[in-house]
N, C-alpha and C positions, 0 to 999 in steps of 0.2 A: 503494500500499499504505500501511496505517496501522501505526504502531509505537508501543507505549506500555510503559515500564519501570515496573515496580512495585518499591518497596522493601519488603522482608520479611527474614527471617533471611538470605536470599540474594535477589539481584535475580531477578525473574520477567519475561521478555521476552514480551509479547503482540504477535504479528504477524499481520495478516490482509489478504487482498485488499480493496481499497476497496468493491467491489461486493458483498461478503458481509456487511458490517456491518448488524447488526439482524436477520439471517435465522437460522432454524432448520433444521437438516437431520436427517433420520431415515432410518434403514435398519435393519430387523429391530429388535433390542433396543437398538441403538446411536443415540445422539442427541447433537448439539452445538448450542449456541446461541451465536451470534457476538454477545455483549452489547456494546452500545456503551460502557458504563462500564468494561469491561475491555480491549477491543481498540482503541477509537477514541482514539488519541492524536494523533501528529503524521504528516501524510502526507509521505512521503519518496519519492525516487527510488530505483531499484534499486541503483545505486552507493552511495548513502547508507546503505541498509538493510544492505548486505553489509559495509561498514565498521563499523556499529553492531554488527552480530552478531558479528563477529570480536573486537571489544572486550569485548563482554559474555561471549563464550566464555572469554576470558582471566580474567574475574572470577568464573568458576564459576557462571554464571547458569542458571536453568531456562527453558526455552523452550516457548511455546504458539504453534504456527504452523499457520495455516489458509489454505488456497487454493493454486491452482496456482502463480501468480507468487510468492508468499511462500514456498512450500516449495522452488521451484526456487532462489530467492535464497539460502535457508539451506543448500542443497546446495552451491551455488558458494562460500558463505562457509566451508564445511567444518564447520558446526556440527551437522548432521545427516547420516545415511546413509540410503540408499534403504531398508534393512531396518527403519528406524524409522518409516516412513510407513504410515499406514492411510488407508482411505477411508470416508466415509459419504456416500451418495448422489452418488458420483462427485466428492467434494470431498476433496482430499488433505489430511491432518492429521498433524501430528507434535507430541506432547505429552510433556513430561517433561525428564529429564536426558539428555544426549547425550555 
């Protein structure tokens, strides 16, 4: 998984499964592009990702999470809930504040 933390008025955490970087997914009128300049930061293990997500949650970050492994890690970290997940072309996505 790749994680990148953007500094803005609040931190924005971009997390995506490694195999999704650079791809675009469409379903009906929904579309998401997994842009490398936004999502491709440091490649980390699941355990490292969970620790980072928990830390960013304490800092009131915004999360943009794409992919099965990434979304599962965020659920395990307690930063998103099942109800906050949508899918586009069978790719789970969680965007926004949780």
